[in-house]
N, C-alpha and C positions, 0 to 999 in steps of 0.2 A: 592119372592120365586121366579119365574121365571127368574127369572136376573141371580142369581146365580144357578140355574143350566144350562142357559146357557152359562155359563164361563167355568162352570164344562165340557159339552160335548165340546166345542172348545178343554181345555186344554184336551181332551180324544184323541179328533181328531189329534191335534196336536203332540201329542206322537205318533200315530197309524203313523202318515204320513212322522214322523220324517226319517223314516232308510230306505226305501223303495227309490228306485231309480227306472229310466226308462229303461222298454226295451232298448236295445241294440242291431244291428242287427247280429246274428249270425254269427260266422264263418264260417259254412257253406255257408249263402245267402253272402256274402261276394264274394266268392273265387267261388261262381256259377257265380256272375253280373260280374267277372273281368272275367274269362273264359269266358262267352258268348259272351262278348264282345269285346276279343279280338281276338274269331274266327269270329269275324262278322268288322275284324281291324276298330272298330271307337277308337275315341279319346269318351276321357269323354264329352268334351265338344261336338261332334259331336251328342255321343248319348242319350247329355241331352233335347238338341236342338228335338232330335227323340221322346221325353215326352214331350213335352214344358215345360220343367222345368230348371232350374238357373244349370250348369256345377258343386257347391258350394253342391247338393245335391248328385249329383252320389262321387263323393267326400267323400262327408261324409258317405253314405251306401259303396264303397271300404274300408275306412278306422276306421269301422266299428264303426263309432261316431255318425249317425242317429238313429230317433227314427223310429222306421219300419215303416209305413204308407204304408196298404193293398191297396189303390188306388196306390199310387206308383209303388208300387209293382206289382203288375199288370200293367201297364202301362210296370213298365221292360221288364216284361214276353212275353208282343204282340208285343216289339220292336224290342227285341232277340232270337224273335221265340224260347225260352226255356221255361223249368217250372225253377221254381224258387223257390219256396216254395212248400214244405216237402208234403210228399201222408200225404191226412187229410182224 
């Protein structure tokens, strides 16, 4: 009986998670990062170096492909001296 309920729960979980997509970087955040970076006259690579991340991370954030990470967003805010996250 235990194994059948486990497989039932597993199937239920599969069905629930099937349709979910990861959050992507919102358009406002992409634009805010790009705008702040351009204001500071930094390249994506220079910004990445400032926050100790790979340039690819900055590219993903600016293209909207990244999954938002609050730690990285916090580092970006400090490096760029700009508030990127909306008013909570």
